[in-house]
Steps between C-alpha positions, in 0.01 A plus 500: 500500500640843403588772754224713346244243615638338818298242692295622794666519840276230645604263222872568559460468877310171470756353260794579724326378812448162332865487397608584854280228644672246278854586610685228692590573861871478420471782250339723763782428743759596240298811416506606865879494501530704182239754605674550835848537353408732213248696705752566775761610245251746345405630843864549595554701182196716573614553859858576392639276772308661786217354713167586338129418510322292235143389454446138407233230537483132586431290192222248568374187324657493151636856503877546466640430848630811675557400862870435439530843338334665800730310735807592295406868510461484877827315550678762288386769742202636306147558633208329329139617480224254415149600383169477682172523307264763632140596408438667165800325341749697707839374620681562825844369595655314793873460567600133479746318726566124524277481811210685337167322541257462211121510511231429244409805293143628528497606135720262301581125506844555653682516832607848606757624754374610839639822641485877477359609166647785298338695218623691199735711712733202555591506131723799567755258643458224241786449255318262265201267474468131411151441358294189419398438139378219277661647189686813386584620150815678383309830505464466878129412493416268789219258567440442870255271673201708395418666831629845407669563835844571361388715207302716738788530745755572228276774364499656846880481515533656155259778594738611775778553247713223651659255261575176678663240270277196464579148384235235437589143599416243233630179345720533191230393253263768633700789352310574179583706189445875473131599525388137546289610797218753448562813708210680664485849649524375858796268437838598640809369319799338664866590447636146498416135546671262740510142374693192613753580224557863591368856494388646166465882475196605296430792270 
């Protein structure tokens, strides 16, 4: 299908979810190692060798595994913020530590960190963001899980004039050609993708 007539987001999301579900467990374990190593290297470059704060998330079910990345960031001296779903598709953030407890989200089928919640103001100290995605194209267009939480939050960040570098975490085969994903007015592009093979800067 040509870039002028890309498949709908739901079709792309569904296709990649099926492919993820069919991945062997060993491949996910290897992916975790690559994501952690390359993600930490990207973060260290962004932070210029100094302790910094990053947002991340815990990959669940068949999502790319990110717990090793989060742990690696912490062990390298960085602070990690994890998201909490709030009413009206809003996000707040909780600092993660190895002893952090998780509770069932009221608004999404995930476990969320318990602790003091921070709003948009915490982004002033964030060096970069690691975001979930099911696919990204070389134009930076991202398909998330369909809830709209991140696009709404990123729009709020952009409205403040802050530019916080953002990398979507995907498997290698989920990086698609330029304009393969239809972009809508509310979508917010990403600057890079983090895959098990490395970090790819995007246009």
